[in-house]
C-alpha positions in Angstrom: -44.9 23.6 -50.0 -46.5 24.8 -46.7 -50.4 24.8 -48.3 -50.2 21.5 -50.4 -52.6 19.3 -49.5 -51.3 16.4 -51.5 -49.6 13.6 -48.7 -48.1 11.6 -50.9 -44.5 10.5 -50.0 -41.9 12.2 -52.6 -40.3 9.3 -54.5 -37.1 7.6 -53.4 -38.0 8.4 -50.2 -38.4 6.0 -47.2 -41.6 6.0 -44.8 -40.5 7.3 -41.5 -40.3 7.3 -38.2 -41.4 9.4 -35.9 -41.2 10.8 -32.3 -43.9 13.8 -31.1 -43.3 14.3 -27.5 -45.3 16.7 -25.6 -48.8 16.5 -23.3 -52.2 18.0 -22.6 -54.4 18.1 -25.7 -51.8 19.4 -28.2 -50.1 16.5 -28.3 -53.1 14.1 -29.2 -54.5 16.3 -31.8 -50.9 16.5 -33.7 -51.4 12.8 -33.3 -54.4 12.4 -35.0 -52.4 14.7 -37.7 -49.7 12.1 -38.1 -51.7 9.5 -38.0 -53.4 9.5 -41.3 -49.9 8.9 -42.7 -48.6 6.0 -39.9 -49.2 2.5 -40.4 -52.0 0.7 -39.5 -51.0 -2.8 -37.2 -49.8 -5.0 -38.4 -49.6 -3.5 -41.8 -45.8 -3.1 -44.3 -45.9 0.7 -45.3 -44.2 -0.9 -49.0 -47.3 -2.8 -50.1 -49.8 -1.0 -49.2 -51.7 0.7 -52.5 -52.3 4.5 -50.1 -49.5 6.2 -51.2 -49.8 8.5 -47.7 -48.7 5.8 -45.8 -45.0 7.8 -45.5 -44.8 7.0 -41.2 -43.7 3.4 -40.8 -43.5 3.9 -36.8 -44.9 6.7 -35.1 -44.3 6.8 -31.6 -45.4 9.4 -28.7 -44.3 10.3 -25.5 -46.4 12.0 -22.9 -45.9 14.5 -20.1 -46.7 12.7 -16.9 -46.8 15.5 -14.4 -50.7 16.0 -13.5 -51.6 16.2 -10.3 -55.0 17.3 -10.5 -58.8 16.0 -12.0 -59.4 12.1 -12.0 -56.0 11.5 -13.3 -54.9 13.5 -9.9 -56.7 11.3 -7.6 -55.8 8.3 -9.1 -52.0 8.6 -8.8 -52.6 9.9 -5.1 -55.0 6.4 -4.8 -52.9 3.5 -6.4 -49.6 5.6 -6.5 -49.6 5.1 -10.6 -48.8 7.7 -12.8 -51.1 10.1 -13.9 -52.7 8.4 -17.1 -55.2 11.8 -18.3 -52.8 12.5 -21.3 -52.3 8.9 -21.6 -55.5 8.4 -22.3 -55.8 10.7 -24.8 -53.4 9.8 -27.0 -54.5 6.3 -27.5 -58.0 7.9 -28.4 -56.0 10.3 -31.3 -53.8 7.1 -32.3 -57.1 4.1 -32.5 -58.7 3.2 -35.5 -62.0 4.3 -34.3 -62.1 6.9 -32.8 -65.5 8.2 -32.9 -67.1 5.0 -31.0 -63.3 4.9 -28.2 -63.3 9.1 -28.0 -67.0 8.6 -26.3 -66.2 5.4 -24.2 -62.7 6.5 -23.0 -63.7 10.0 -23.0 -67.0 9.7 -20.9 -66.6 10.8 -17.2 -69.5 9.5 -14.8 -71.4 12.2 -13.0 -72.9 9.9 -10.1 -71.4 7.7 -7.4 -69.4 9.0 -4.6 -66.2 7.2 -5.9 -66.7 6.9 -9.5 -68.2 10.6 -9.9 -65.5 13.2 -11.8 -63.8 9.9 -13.5 -63.2 9.1 -16.6 -63.7 5.6 -18.3 -60.2 5.7 -20.1 -58.0 6.4 -16.7 -60.2 3.5 -14.6 -59.2 1.2 -18.0 -55.9 2.1 -17.5 -55.6 2.1 -13.9 -57.7 -1.7 -13.8 -54.9 -2.8 -16.5 -51.8 -1.7 -14.6 -53.2 -3.4 -11.7 -53.6 -6.5 -14.2 -50.3 -6.7 -16.0 -47.9 -4.5 -12.7 -46.3 -2.3 -14.6 -48.0 0.3 -16.6 -45.7 1.2 -18.8 -47.2 -2.8 -20.0 -50.6 -1.5 -19.5 -50.3 1.4 -22.0 -48.9 -1.0 -24.2 -51.8 -3.8 -23.5 -54.2 -0.9 -24.4 -52.6 0.5 -28.3 -53.0 -3.2 -28.7 -56.2 -3.8 -27.7 -57.4 -0.7 -29.4 -55.6 -1.6 -33.1 -53.3 2.7 -32.7 -51.7 3.3 -35.0 -48.7 4.0 -32.8 -46.4 3.2 -29.7 -47.0 5.7 -26.8 -44.4 5.9 -23.3 -44.6 8.2 -20.5 -42.1 10.0 -20.1 -40.7 8.6 -17.0 -42.7 6.3 -15.0 -41.3 7.4 -11.7 -43.9 10.1 -9.4 -42.7 13.3 -10.3 -43.6 16.4 -8.9 -43.4 19.8 -11.2 -41.8 23.5 -9.3 -42.0 26.3 -10.5 -40.0 29.5 -9.6 -42.2 32.1 -9.9 -40.6 35.9 -11.3 -40.7 37.4 -7.4 -39.1 34.4 -5.7 -41.8 32.4 -4.3 -41.9 28.7 -5.6 -44.8 27.2 -6.0 -45.6 23.2 -6.3 -48.1 21.0 -7.8 -49.2 20.9 -11.6 -52.5 22.6 -10.7 -51.3 25.2 -8.0 -48.6 26.0 -10.8 -51.5 26.3 -13.7 -53.4 28.7 -10.8 -50.6 31.1 -10.2 -51.0 34.8 -11.6 -46.9 34.8 -11.2 -44.9 35.0 -14.1 -42.9 31.4 -14.4 -39.2 31.7 -14.5 -38.1 28.7 -14.1 -39.3 25.0 -13.6 -37.7 21.9 -12.0 -39.3 18.4 -11.1 -39.3 17.0 -7.8 -37.5 14.8 -7.5 -35.3 16.4 -10.6 -33.1 13.1 -11.7 -35.5 10.9 -13.2 -34.6 8.6 -15.6 -36.7 7.4 -18.9 -37.5 4.4 -20.8 -35.0 2.6 -22.2 -38.0 2.5 -25.2 -38.4 6.3 -25.1 -34.3 6.8 -25.6 -34.6 3.8 -28.4 -37.2 5.8 -30.0 -35.7 8.5 -30.1 -32.5 7.6 -31.1 -34.2 5.9 -34.5 -36.2 8.4 -35.6 -35.9 10.4 -38.8 -38.4 13.3 -37.5 -38.8 14.6 -33.6 -41.6 17.5 -32.5 -42.1 19.1 -29.0 -45.5 20.9 -29.5 -47.8 22.1 -29.6 -48.7 22.6 -25.7 -48.9 24.4 -22.4 -45.1 25.2 -22.4 -44.9 25.0 -18.4 -46.6 22.0 -17.8 -46.7 20.0 -21.2 -43.5 20.4 -23.4 -40.9 21.9 -20.6 -41.5 18.8 -18.2 -40.1 16.7 -21.3 -37.1 18.2 -20.5 -36.6 17.7 -17.7 -35.7 14.0 -17.7 -32.1 12.9 -17.4 -31.3 11.6 -20.7 -33.3 12.9 -23.3 -32.6 16.2 -24.3 -29.6 14.8 -24.5 -30.4 12.0 -26.7 -32.6 13.9 -29.1 -29.6 16.1 -29.4 -27.9 13.2 -30.3 -30.2 12.1 -32.8 -29.9 12.5 -36.4 -33.6 13.1 -36.9 -34.8 16.7 -37.4 -36.2 18.6 -35.0 -38.9 20.5 -34.9 -40.9 23.0 -32.7 -44.8 23.6 -33.1 -45.5 26.6 -32.3 -49.1 27.2 -30.3 -51.1 29.4 -31.8 -52.3 31.4 -28.4 -49.9 32.8 -25.4 -51.8 31.0 -22.4 -52.9 32.4 -19.3 -50.7 32.0 -16.5 -48.2 30.4 -18.8 -47.1 33.0 -21.9 -49.0 35.7 -21.6 -46.8 38.1 -23.5 -44.0 35.2 -24.6 -43.7 35.3 -28.6 -42.4 32.3 -30.7 -39.0 32.6 -30.0 -40.1 32.9 -26.3 -41.2 29.7 -26.7 -38.4 28.3 -28.0 -35.6 30.1 -25.8 -37.1 29.1 -22.6 -37.1 25.4 -23.7 -33.6 25.9 -25.2 -33.0 27.1 -21.3 -34.8 24.5 -19.8 -32.7 21.5 -21.8 -29.5 23.4 -21.4 -29.5 22.7 -25.0 -30.2 24.2 -28.4 -32.8 21.4 -29.5 -34.8 22.6 -32.6 -33.1 22.8 -36.4 -37.0 23.7 -37.6 -39.8 25.9 -36.0 -43.5 25.7 -37.3 -45.1 28.8 -36.9 -48.6 29.7 -37.7 -49.7 33.0 -40.2 -52.5 32.7 -40.2 -54.8 35.2 -38.1 -57.3 35.1 -35.8 -61.0 35.6 -36.5 -61.5 38.5 -34.8 -65.0 36.6 -32.6 -61.5 34.7 -31.9 -59.4 36.9 -30.5 -62.2 38.9 -28.7 -62.6 35.7 -26.9 -59.2 35.3 -25.4 -58.3 38.5 -25.0 -61.3 37.7 -21.6 -57.8 36.5 -20.2 -55.4 38.2 -21.3 -54.4 36.1 -24.4 -53.5 37.0 -27.6 -52.2 35.4 -30.7 -48.4 34.7 -30.3 -45.8 36.7 -32.2 -43.9 35.8 -34.8 -40.8 37.1 -34.3 -38.6 35.6 -37.2 -35.7 37.2 -36.8 -35.3 36.5 -33.3 -36.3 32.7 -34.1 -33.5 32.9 -36.6 -31.1 34.3 -33.3 -31.9 31.0 -31.7 -30.2 28.9 -34.5 -33.7 27.6 -35.5 -35.3 28.1 -39.5 -38.7 29.6 -38.8 -41.6 27.2 -41.6 -44.6 29.8 -41.8 -47.9 28.6 -42.9 -51.8 28.3 -42.3 -51.7 26.2 -39.8 -55.3 27.9 -37.8 -57.9 25.4 -38.2 -61.5 27.2 -39.0 -63.3 27.4 -35.7 -64.7 28.6 -33.0 -61.6 28.0 -30.8 -57.8 28.6 -31.9 -56.8 24.8 -33.1 -54.3 23.9 -34.8 -55.1 22.6 -38.6 -53.5 19.0 -37.2 -53.9 17.5 -41.3 -52.1 20.7 -42.7 -49.4 20.9 -40.2 -48.8 16.6 -40.2 -48.5 17.6 -44.0 -45.6 19.9 -43.9 -43.8 18.3 -40.9 -43.8 14.7 -43.4 -42.5 16.9 -46.8 -39.9 18.9 -44.8 -38.5 16.0 -43.4 -38.6 14.3 -46.5 -36.8 17.0 -48.5 -34.4 17.5 -45.2 -32.7 14.2 -45.5 -33.0 13.9 -49.1 -30.7 17.4 -49.3 -29.3 16.9 -46.2 -29.8 20.7 -44.7 -31.4 21.1 -41.1 -30.0 24.5 -40.5 -31.6 26.1 -43.9 -34.5 26.4 -45.3 -34.7 22.9 -47.9 -34.7 24.0 -51.1 -38.4 23.9 -52.9 -39.9 24.8 -49.2 -41.5 27.9 -48.4 -40.0 28.5 -45.1 -40.1 32.7 -44.6 
């Protein structure tokens, strides 16, 4: 049941292969929770004495459309994919996260060329130059940092986002889209025919659980659905597919959108139904936090459960809000419920209805 923190695997259930899709801070936060259930590098899960190790393979598929800040500068100057979201995922999955977070997130505040760059971005840029390939650089970085998982860019092609706004105008570039005050109606990739990595499609095909979210709807989540072959691979996979709903609406991305609206937007851009389940928070945001978000017009996302069900998605409610001065997911609880849900659903062979023994609402 959601709320149970005991993370041991159910008897007779094999370790899971998990793929987490997204971008921004949302994906790295979820990876941080899932990491605690994943095997250490070169460790064999079946022989481990830690009963929490329910994940044999953990893979992240990361949006690569950022064109601002340090990532945008390196992308433009070195003709490489933006490394920022990849960097955050590397830190989240690393064994020594406390030290590496300080090192990789360190941002230089002096020097005409260095100022504004983070060390982790420069590290990935240097390793890309050494290996000659960004994907190889990411994988070598994972090995160097003893990551409990693999990280793949959604595509290695140079892409830009273009948004069609409610007033008919079009806005090009992630930074400009985020800064726009208009309502986004549709998002496209430029160019539109980019391909994913073969390793990405293989990970999706072999997965037991695929998650999407949380994260900025139009600039972190939907771009992954626009890479040719990724939504088709998700639907074809035998995995349980789960949307992790955001806690709050977001200025310039999702103001006024409900939980069902988020799911509908992802299905619409993928041009197919993706999800079996949606994890939705039921815990109320503290008044002080609510007031702070209200200054930007943001509010707690409405859990319109009947509308979610009408999309063919089963809502799962839980206390997924951390006790913090910001609205953040309780990632350990989210990870626990994702694993528990998948184990039960796989045993019972059910994806369209709530598994027996799990607290769906």
